[in-house]
C-alpha positions, 0 to 999 in steps of 0.5 A: 124397056123404060122400066129398066132405065127407071130402075137404073136411074132411081139406084143412081141417084141414091148413089149420087146422093150418098157421093154428094154427101161425102164430097160436102163433108169433106169440104166442110171439114177442110174449111173448119181446119183452115178458117180460124176460130177462137178456143173460147178461153180467152178473155175478150178483153182488148189489150191495146191501148187507146186514147179516150180524151176526145170522147170523155170531153164529147161525153161530158158536153153531151150527156144529160148527167155529170160524165166521170173520168179518172185522174191521177191513175198513172201510166201503168193504167192502160185504157183499152176501150171507150164507148159513148151512146147518147142516142136515147136520152133516157139511157145515155151510157159511158164506158171506159175500159182499162188493164191495170198495172197487174193486167187485170181488167177494170172499167167504169160504166155509167148510165142514166136508165134503169140501175139494176138492170144495167149493173147486171148486164155490164158485170154480166150477171152479178147480184148485189151483196146484202150489207156490202157497203164500201167506203170510197172517197166519202160515198158508199158503194155497194159491192156486187158479185156472182156474175162475170165481174166483181163490181162497185155499184153507186146510183146517185140523183138518177145516175148509176156508176159501175166500177167493175172488172176481174182485178181485186176490190182494191183496184176497184176502189183505186178507179172509183176514188180517182173518178171526177166530173171534170178533167 
């Protein structure tokens, strides 16, 4: 008698496992349908305008190098992101992102850390274009391309400044020209 009960229980276990898998699949599919998820095509650049003056002044007081900020860009340049990190004194970073008048992303990045690694990281894989010096306000900036963002990169006295984005080079030059170490 025990053998018959064991056979029935064994068959029932396989059947229960198959039913459980079906029910679990339906639940997972239901969650997938009702939970919002991105389509992977949107640019993660924020478009909400933020104020950056307080963060800029804090960064200028704290950083071991002259932190740059824009002057005279005009109201159609909207700041959309700002971040300062001074925890690692050998790699202090400053970021200020904008949407320009043509709705393109343009950003300023600065560090006293490793120049090439920093520029490659913030531009998401760009690399220097040999012989591509761009004159901006009396200084030569190197053009970087090939990654997610084109960029103008300049290293001076151990500080690397990157002006990058989806905007055309003329807008990158416009932001770079506006940069000053004080307001």
